[in-house]
N, C-alpha and C positions, 0 to 999 in steps of 0.2 A: 784162105780162110780167114775168117773171124770169128769172135768167142760171144755168144749171147748168153747177156747175164741178167735177172729177174732182182728187182728189191724183195724182200722175206718183208716179216712183221716186224722185227727187229730193224728193218730199214737198214738191212745190208745184204751189199750186190751180192748174190749166188749162182755161180755159173750153174746152166741149164742143157744147154748144149754147144758144140761145135760146129756150124755150119759153113758151106761153101754156097759164095754169092756168083754166080755165072754172070752177072751184069750189074755191080753193085750200085751203080747210080739209079741205073734204071727199075733195080728191083723195089727200090726203097721209095721211089714215085715221085722223083726228083723230076723225071721227065715225061712221068705217065701215070696212071691210077692203078698201076701195080702196087703192093704195101705185101709186109709179113703177114697180114691178118685175110689175106687169100691162098695160103697155104696150110698146109700140115706138116708135123713134123712123122718121119719115117721110122721105123725101129732104130735106125743106126742114128737116130739125132739127127740127121739133116732134112733140109728145106728142099721138097721139092715140090713139083705141078701135078702129081700125079691126079688128085681128084678135083684139085680145085675147092675143097670144102675153107669155109669159116674156121680159122681157129678162134675160140672168143674164150679170154683169161679173165682172173681175177685182179689181178697188181699188172701194172704198168710194166712190160719189158722195155729194158732201156740197152743199147751198145753203147761202147766205149766211144764210139764213134759220134755218140748224141743224138745218134736214131730213135725215136720212141715208135711203139706200138700202140691204136686206138685200142681204147679198153671196154669190154664187153663185161657185164656184170651175170651172176649168178654160175658161170661156169668155169672148167679149167682145163689145164691140157693132162689127159691120160698118158699113163706109162704107153700107149703103143699110138698116143699122138692124136687121138679122137676127143672132140670137147665133149666135158659131160656136164649135165646139170647138176644142182644141188638139192637135195631131197630131206626130208623131215622121217625119224625114228620111227615106229609101233609108238614108244611109252611117247614120246614129245605130242605124238595126236593126240593117244588117249588121255593124257594129263590135260592137254587145252581144251580137250572134249568137255573132261570131268570138271574146268574150272567154268567154263563157257555153261555148264548144266547146273550150277551151285548157283550162281550169279541169275542165270534166268528163272531159276524154282524163285530167291527171294524177292526176285521182281514182279514175280505174277501171284505173291502171295498178297505183297504191299500193292496190287493192283487190286485184286479181289476183296480186299479189306475196304480201301477207299471207295470200289463200288459201291460196298454194301451200305456204308456210311451216308453216301449220295442217295440210295435211294429210300432208307431209312427218315432222310431227312424230308424229300419230296414227298414221302408218303403221310409223313404225318401233319405237314403242312395241310396236304392236300384236302385228308380226315377234318383238319381244324377248319380248314375254310369252308367244306362241306357244311358244316354244323352250323358255323358263324353265320354264312347266308340264308340259311332255313331260319334262323332265329328269328334274322330281320325282315326275311319277308312273312315269317310268322305274324309280325309285329303288326304287319298292316291289315292284315284281317281279325287278330284276336287281341287287338291292345298291346300297349307295352309289359316287357319281359317283367317288368315290376309287380302286373297287376293278374298273372298269370295263376291257376291254382294250382300248386305242385303236391299232392299230398304228400306224407311220410308213411315211409314204410321202415321193417326192418328185414336184416337182411337174413335172418334167420330164419323166416318164415316164406317159404317156397312160394306158397301159393298169393300170398299176399304182395312181396315181392316183385310176382311176375307181370298180376293181372294191374296194378298201381303203373307199373312201367309200362304195360302196354297202352291203359287208357291214355297216360300222357304223351307217350308217342303218336296215338291215332289224332288224339285231338289238335295237338298245338306243330307236327314236325312232318308228319308222315305225306301230308300234298308237297313238300318239297326238298324232299330226300328221296333222290331215286335207289332203289334195293332192290337186290336180286329174293331174299328171303327172308323167313324170322325163322327161330330155330331155340327149341328150350331143352336141348340133349346136348350130348358129345358132341354130335356133329361139328359142333360151331365153334367149341370150346376143346382143349386140356385140361387136365386134372390139376397140373401144377404148375409154377413157375417160380423162376428162381429169381431174387432180389440181388439187387447188388453189392451185398455183403456175402453172397453166397445162400444165405435161408429159402430154403427153400417150402414154398407156402401154398394151400389149398383157396383158392380163391370162391369156391362153388357158385361157379357164373351161371350152372345149369338153373341156379333157381329166380335169374334176372330173364326178363323182358331179354333178348338177341336180335338183333340185325345182322344184314351181311350187304353192305353198302356192294355198288355194283362195282368197285375198285380192286374186292377181295376184304376188304378191311371189316372186321368182327366188330358192334359195338353194346355193350350189357346197360341197359335203364338201371339205375337205380334213385328214386324220385325219395329226398331226404325234408322235404319238408319246405326250406328255404332255397334248396339247390335241387338236382339232378346229378347224379353221380354217375360221369359215364366212363366204364371200362373199354379200355380202346385196344384190341388186338391187328395190328397191321395186315398181318400173314394170315388169320385163322392159326389154324391148327399147324402150319409149318413151323421148323424149329427156328430159331433157339428157344421162343418160350420165356425171354426175358425181361427183366423191368428194365427201363431203357434201351432196348435194344428193337424189340416190336412189341412191347407192350407199354402203353400208358397212359394218365388218367386226365378227364377232361371234364371240369365243370360248366352246367348251365344255372348260373346264379342271378335270384332273382333281386338281390341285396348285397348290402359291402361285406366282404370276407371276414371273418374269424381269423385269429393268428396265426392257427395251424395251417387251413386249406390254401392261403395266400393274402396277398395285400394292397386289395383295389377298394373303391368309395363307392362303386354303383353297378347296375345290373349289366350282364354279359353271360360272354361267352368266354372262358379262361382256361389257361394250362393251369394242373393242379401246382400251387406255388407262385403261381405269377405275380410280380410286384412285387413277390421280397429281391433284395440286391442277392449279389453274386456269394458272397461268403454264407449268407442264409442256405442258399440252393445247394451248397456243398460243405454243409455240415450240420448236425443233427439229426434229430431223429426218421427225417422223412426225408434227406438231403440223398443228391443224387452224385456218390461216392463209394469208391472203392475201399478209402481209408478210413472211412467215421463205421463204429461198432456197431449203431443203433440204425444204420441207413437204410433205406427200404427200396429206395430210386422213384419217389412220388414226384419229386421233384424234377427229374430228368426233363421232364417236356418243357415245363419253363424255363432250366438250364439251355435247352439248345435255343429256344427265342430267345432267350434273353442274350444266346450270344452272336443274333445277326441269323438265326435259321442256320446252324451250322456247329460240326461236330468240334468242338474246342482239344488238343492235341492232351488237356487235360480230364477228358471225358473217360468216366467207366465203360470202356467199351467191350 
């Protein structure tokens, strides 16, 4: 008869059973493959060879004679002598699932936001290139941009603004831009847009001559004598209908700019505000900023272009 001990969590030897060893030398594998792990405890605490089930334990069992039993994880010896695996309580499972859900939600929101930014930049760059290339191709047929006849129209006169915008488009750009349709009513635009400072404005886009590009972008034409102001909505009537999110301004200019619309010294296609430095684009009345009281977002397209066609962390998204 020998005593069997196990080290507990305090590394103290605790007696767990008194065991009869029928053949001590053979039983512990000195001359064979048998070992204590091939037997199970009976109710009396003796080791028997009844079912030859493997007894797996969580702590190394140690005999005073320095024999050790192989360790198997996540199993304990039950009061009845059978091996049982550890598990998790329902509360632990629910808490874990809750944490995973919160992390997944935050991650998904971040991914969606980054995707929307990426789509905005790509659509804006694509639309800008469509207009830029159309102007360059038109110059081969109609002469340099600085020689084009751009009428002047007042945005307060619906018929005048629409007619002159249509004349300019059909004369100079129509053969070089693939359009789906033109429209003059609310089917192309929503009534109101939100500026970067939170102000809601009515742009009266139904007064302008409007077209829809093949990529879904809506463009409204407003000729102003020396340049044509293009009102751009990247996704038409779909939300969010905000400056710097889906609404931008592009200019087709036949001469150098004035101080308010940009800083360039020759004809071309420009984002509204293009040529200004970053401080100017993020401060002032037309700036692309949430922190400036007079900011209306007209410079947001120029800011994206200046930042290398990217939306920077300080962008008023």
